[in-house]
C-alpha positions in Angstrom: 32.3 28.9 1.6 32.3 30.3 5.1 30.7 28.0 7.6 27.5 29.7 8.9 27.3 30.4 12.6 24.0 28.4 12.8 25.7 25.3 11.4 28.5 25.6 14.0 25.8 26.1 16.7 23.9 23.0 15.6 27.1 20.9 15.7 27.6 22.0 19.3 24.0 21.5 20.4 23.8 18.1 18.7 26.8 16.9 20.7 25.2 17.9 23.9 21.8 16.4 23.0 23.2 13.2 21.5 23.1 11.0 24.7 19.5 11.9 25.4 18.3 11.6 21.8 20.2 8.4 21.3 18.6 6.8 24.4 15.1 7.8 23.2 15.6 6.6 19.6 17.1 3.3 20.6 14.3 2.7 23.1 11.7 3.4 20.4 13.2 0.8 18.1 13.6 -1.8 20.9 10.0 -1.2 21.9 9.0 -2.0 18.3 10.7 -5.4 18.6 14.1 -4.6 16.9 17.2 -6.2 18.2 20.0 -4.3 20.0 22.2 -4.5 17.0 19.6 -3.1 14.7 18.6 -0.3 17.2 22.3 0.7 17.5 22.4 1.4 13.7 21.0 4.8 14.8 24.4 5.4 16.5 26.2 4.6 13.3 27.0 1.1 14.2 26.4 -1.1 11.1 24.8 -4.4 11.8 26.1 -6.0 8.5 29.3 -5.8 6.5 29.7 -3.4 3.6 29.2 -5.5 0.5 32.1 -6.0 -1.9 31.9 -4.2 -5.2 31.8 -0.6 -6.5 30.1 1.7 -6.5 27.9 1.7 -3.3 25.0 4.1 -3.7 23.3 5.3 -0.6 19.6 6.3 -0.6 18.0 8.0 2.4 14.3 8.6 3.0 12.9 9.6 6.4 9.8 7.4 6.7 7.5 5.0 4.8 6.4 7.1 1.9 9.8 8.5 1.1 11.5 5.1 1.4 9.0 3.2 -0.7 9.0 5.9 -3.4 12.6 5.2 -4.5 12.5 1.4 -4.6 11.5 1.2 -8.2 14.2 3.8 -9.0 16.8 1.7 -7.3 15.7 -1.3 -9.3 16.1 0.6 -12.6 19.5 1.9 -11.6 20.5 -1.6 -10.6 19.7 -2.8 -14.1 21.8 0.0 -15.6 24.6 -0.5 -13.1 25.0 -4.3 -12.8 28.0 -4.0 -10.5 26.6 -1.5 -8.1 25.5 -2.1 -4.5 22.8 -0.1 -2.8 22.1 0.9 0.7 18.7 2.2 1.8 18.3 4.1 5.1 15.2 5.3 6.9 14.3 6.4 10.4 11.3 4.5 11.6 10.5 0.9 12.5 7.5 0.9 10.2 9.5 1.9 7.2 12.1 -0.8 8.0 9.4 -3.4 8.1 7.8 -2.4 4.8 11.0 -1.7 2.9 12.6 -4.9 4.2 10.0 -7.0 2.4 10.5 -5.1 -0.9 14.2 -4.4 -1.2 15.5 -4.5 -4.8 18.4 -6.8 -5.7 21.8 -6.0 -4.2 20.2 -3.6 -1.7 20.5 -3.5 2.1 18.5 -1.6 4.7 19.9 0.2 7.8 18.5 2.8 10.1 19.9 6.2 9.4 22.5 7.6 11.9 21.5 10.5 14.1 22.6 13.9 12.9 25.6 14.2 15.2 29.4 13.8 14.7 30.0 10.4 16.3 27.1 8.4 14.6 27.8 10.0 11.2 31.6 9.4 11.4 31.0 5.7 12.2 28.4 5.4 9.5 30.5 7.0 6.7 33.7 5.2 7.8 31.9 1.8 7.5 29.8 2.3 4.4 32.1 4.6 2.3 29.3 5.5 -0.1 30.4 6.6 -3.6 27.2 8.5 -4.1 24.3 9.5 -1.8 20.7 10.3 -2.8 18.4 12.1 -0.4 14.7 11.8 -0.8 12.1 14.6 -0.6 12.9 16.9 2.3 15.7 15.4 4.3 18.0 18.3 5.0 19.8 17.2 8.2 22.8 19.7 8.3 25.6 17.4 9.4 24.4 14.5 7.4 24.6 16.6 4.3 27.9 18.3 4.9 29.8 15.3 6.3 28.6 13.2 3.4 29.8 15.8 1.0 33.2 16.1 2.8 33.6 12.3 2.5 33.9 12.8 -1.3 30.6 11.2 -2.2 28.6 12.6 -5.1 25.2 13.8 -4.0 21.7 14.3 -5.3 18.3 15.1 -4.0 15.2 13.5 -5.7 11.5 14.1 -5.3 12.4 17.4 -3.6 9.5 18.9 -1.8 9.4 21.4 1.0 6.2 22.7 2.7 5.3 26.3 2.6 6.3 26.5 6.3 9.7 25.0 5.7 10.3 27.3 2.8 9.6 30.3 4.9 11.9 29.1 7.6 14.8 28.5 5.1 14.2 32.0 3.6 15.0 33.4 7.0 18.4 31.6 7.0 19.8 32.1 3.5 23.4 31.5 4.4 22.6 28.2 6.0 20.3 27.2 3.1 23.0 27.9 0.6 25.7 26.1 2.6 23.6 22.9 2.7 22.1 23.0 -0.8 25.4 23.6 -2.5 26.4 20.0 -1.7 24.1 18.6 -4.3 25.2 17.8 -7.8 21.6 17.5 -8.9 18.3 18.4 -7.3 15.2 17.0 -9.0 12.0 18.5 -7.8 8.4 17.3 -8.0 7.2 20.2 -10.1 8.2 23.6 -11.7 7.0 25.6 -8.7 9.2 23.7 -6.3 12.2 24.0 -8.6 11.7 27.8 -8.5 11.3 27.7 -4.7 14.5 25.7 -4.2 16.5 28.2 -6.3 14.9 31.0 -4.3 16.2 29.7 -1.0 19.7 29.2 -2.3 20.1 26.0 -4.4 22.5 26.4 -7.3 20.1 27.2 -10.3 22.2 25.1 -12.8 21.8 22.0 -10.7 18.0 22.2 -10.1 15.5 20.7 -12.5 12.0 19.4 -12.5 11.7 15.7 -12.2 8.5 13.7 -11.3 6.8 12.7 -8.1 8.5 9.3 -7.5 5.7 8.3 -5.2 3.5 8.2 -8.3 6.0 5.8 -9.9 6.6 3.3 -7.1 6.6 -0.4 -7.9 3.5 -2.6 -7.4 2.4 -3.3 -3.9 3.2 -6.9 -2.8 0.4 -9.4 -3.0 0.0 -12.5 -0.8 -1.5 -14.9 -3.3 -2.6 -17.4 -0.7 -4.3 -14.8 1.4 -5.9 -13.4 -1.8 -7.3 -16.8 -2.8 -8.7 -17.4 0.7 -10.4 -14.0 0.8 -11.9 -14.5 -2.7 -13.3 -17.8 -1.6 -14.8 -16.3 1.5 -16.5 -13.5 -0.5 -17.8 -15.7 -3.3 -19.5 -13.5 -5.9 -20.3 -10.6 -3.6 -19.5 -7.1 -4.9 -16.7 -5.4 -3.0 -15.4 -1.9 -2.7 -12.4 -0.7 -0.7 -11.6 2.3 1.5 -7.9 2.4 2.1 -5.4 4.6 4.0 -8.2 6.3 5.9 -7.5 8.7 8.8 -9.4 9.7 11.9 -12.5 11.6 10.9 -12.8 9.8 7.5 -14.0 6.4 8.6 -17.4 7.8 9.7 -17.9 9.3 6.2 -17.0 6.0 4.5 -19.3 4.0 6.8 -22.1 6.5 6.1 -21.5 5.9 2.3 -21.6 2.2 2.8 -24.9 2.3 4.7 -26.4 4.2 1.8 -25.1 1.8 -0.7 -26.4 -1.3 1.2 -30.0 0.0 0.5 -29.5 -0.9 -3.2 -26.8 -3.6 -2.9 -27.5 -5.5 0.3 -24.7 -8.0 -0.2 -22.1 -5.3 -0.9 -18.9 -5.8 1.1 -16.6 -3.0 2.3 -12.9 -3.6 3.0 -11.8 -0.9 5.4 -8.0 -0.5 5.7 -7.0 2.4 8.0 -3.7 4.2 7.3 -2.4 3.3 10.7 -3.3 -0.2 11.8 -2.7 0.7 15.4 -6.0 2.5 15.2 -7.7 -0.8 14.7 -9.6 -0.8 18.0 -10.8 2.7 17.5 -12.0 2.0 14.0 -13.6 -1.3 15.1 -15.6 0.8 17.6 -16.8 3.1 14.9 -17.9 0.1 12.8 -19.8 -1.4 15.7 -21.4 1.9 16.6 -22.6 2.2 13.0 -24.4 -1.1 13.4 -22.4 -3.2 10.9 -21.5 -6.9 11.1 -17.7 -7.0 11.0 -14.8 -9.4 10.7 -11.3 -8.3 11.4 -7.9 -9.2 9.8 -5.9 -8.8 13.0 -8.1 -11.4 14.7 -7.4 -13.9 11.9 -10.8 -13.6 10.3 -11.6 -13.8 6.6 -13.8 -11.2 4.9 -17.4 -11.6 6.0 -20.4 -9.7 7.2 -20.8 -6.2 5.9 -17.4 -4.7 6.7 -13.9 -6.3 6.9 -11.5 -4.3 9.0 -8.1 -4.8 7.4 -6.0 -3.6 10.3 -2.6 -5.1 9.5 0.5 -3.6 8.0 1.8 -4.3 4.5 -1.2 -6.2 3.0 -2.8 -3.4 1.0 -1.7 -4.9 -2.3 -3.6 -8.1 -1.4 -6.8 -6.2 -0.7 -6.5 -4.3 -3.9 -6.8 -7.6 -5.7 -10.4 -8.0 -4.4 -11.9 -4.9 -6.0 -11.3 -2.3 -8.7 -13.2 0.5 -6.7 -11.0 2.1 -4.1 -11.7 5.2 -2.0 -8.3 6.5 -1.0 -8.1 8.3 2.3 -6.1 11.2 3.6 -8.2 13.3 1.1 -11.4 14.3 2.9 -9.4 16.3 5.4 -6.4 18.6 4.7 -3.9 15.8 5.1 -2.6 15.9 1.5 -3.8 12.6 0.1 -2.0 9.3 -0.6 -0.6 7.6 -3.6 -3.2 6.9 -6.3 -0.5 5.3 -8.5 -0.6 2.2 -6.3 -4.3 1.8 -7.0 -3.8 2.3 -10.8 -1.0 -0.3 -10.8 -3.3 -2.8 -9.3 -5.9 -2.1 -12.1 -8.2 -0.1 -9.8 -10.1 3.1 -10.0 -9.3 5.8 -7.4 -12.0 7.8 -5.7 -10.6 10.6 -3.5 -11.6 13.7 -1.7 -10.4 17.2 -2.7 -7.4 17.5 -0.3 -4.7 15.8 -2.4 -1.9 18.5 -2.4 0.9 15.9 -1.9 -0.1 14.4 -5.3 -1.7 17.4 -7.0 -0.2 16.8 -10.4 -0.8 13.1 -10.3 -4.5 13.5 -9.4 -5.0 16.2 -12.0 -3.6 14.0 -14.7 -5.5 10.9 -13.6 -8.8 12.7 -13.2 -8.4 14.3 -16.6 -7.8 10.8 -18.1 -10.7 9.2 -16.2 -8.4 7.1 -14.1 -9.5 8.8 -10.8 -12.7 10.3 -9.6 -13.5 13.0 -6.9 -15.9 12.7 -4.0 -15.8 15.0 -1.1 -18.5 13.6 1.3 -20.5 10.4 2.0 -23.2 11.2 -0.5 -20.7 11.8 -3.3 -18.7 8.7 -2.4 -21.8 6.5 -2.5 -22.8 8.1 -5.8 -19.4 7.3 -7.4 -19.4 3.7 -6.2 -23.0 3.3 -7.3 -22.3 4.5 -10.8 -19.4 2.1 -11.1 -21.6 -0.8 -9.9 -24.4 0.0 -12.2 -22.6 0.6 -15.5 -20.1 -2.1 -16.5 -18.9 -0.2 -19.6 -18.2 3.0 -17.7 -16.4 1.0 -15.1 -14.2 -0.8 -17.7 -13.4 2.6 -19.4 -12.1 4.0 -16.0 -10.1 0.8 -15.4 -8.5 1.0 -18.9 -7.6 4.7 -18.2 -6.0 3.7 -14.9 -3.9 0.9 -16.6 -2.8 3.3 -19.4 -1.8 5.9 -16.8 0.3 3.4 -14.8 2.1 2.1 -17.9 3.0 5.6 -19.1 4.4 6.7 -15.8 6.5 3.6 -15.4 8.3 4.3 -18.7 9.6 7.6 -17.3 11.7 5.8 -14.6 14.4 4.9 -17.2 14.9 8.6 -18.0 15.1 9.6 -14.3 17.6 6.8 -13.5 19.8 7.6 -16.5 19.9 11.3 -15.5 20.8 10.5 -11.9 23.6 8.1 -12.9 25.1 10.8 -15.2 24.9 13.6 -12.6 26.5 11.4 -9.9 29.4 10.4 -12.2 28.6 6.8 -12.1 29.3 4.5 -15.0 26.7 2.8 -17.2 24.8 5.8 -18.7 
């Protein structure tokens, strides 16, 4: 295939921009507390040796959600391919911190190289991946083409492009075809996205509907000691949780909590914002609303009327304290967050109407009674109140959530086997 002019232009531009982008990216990782060696992984300089053994399968996801979504898939593939080694790359310090605590067996983490010739050459020369799996919407031009030219088999999983991205790719059909032809298999999140990928140039015979891997991720880690201490501090108080909330949502949650306290004065709210670095701002909202508050980042145990869980990577522990979870990112057009994590913990998800990122998952869960919808403070309070009042109804919703989680987990074996076959790996 003829190399598109836009691709050639990007190769040239990326070479010119590399010194400036590299300096910025390395500085960001250093500011986040990473060592020089780790920060220089962005330049393609590996900080660890390539493990012995074949094959080495490289998974790449941009940030937290994409990276975490494939850990369970890597685990299943590792069982099917007992001699395989795995490499997980991502781009942010937050993703590295979270993935690093949950890596499957025989899996290493590195930061992804920048999309420029030098970093990619060094990365590919060191790691020599036999196969590469790109997650969701990672279509960096040189990363794709240079990986393909290295001889690695390639797949894209959980493929999802926004409407804006699709429109942009439709304007550049030659470049889209040039990049998408590298994949031996493209598994999309739904039928509509499969059709869209073909429409922008993906080879139709290699595109198929998969599942949303974010709805099949492994259980969140639980700190049993922290969970025991929190339970002891709460005693027999009823608890509900608002997790992964964004700016503009905490006020709604706090209004719902204020209404609930009129009937259940000892009810406790655990409030876990999506981005812990917003902790001070959220603490101000809690104080302005007149609540007594304790705070995780200050070393406090749950107490008062609200516990601000403003730390990273502890959501699984808090899910162990209640089976009623309002999941944020859903009251505003943000797209929603992963309800499967709540279901895996045995909880009932309550969410607003804006859940486009997990539309099929929410539809199925709500149909089964594993998730409930509430679009404002009054509706959230009503859903929590109904669960507090009726034990049988609450148990029915919990049972539905458990059944949903078990059914989705079984699908991972099918996806793993399909991927292994498409990539020409042994074991399936």
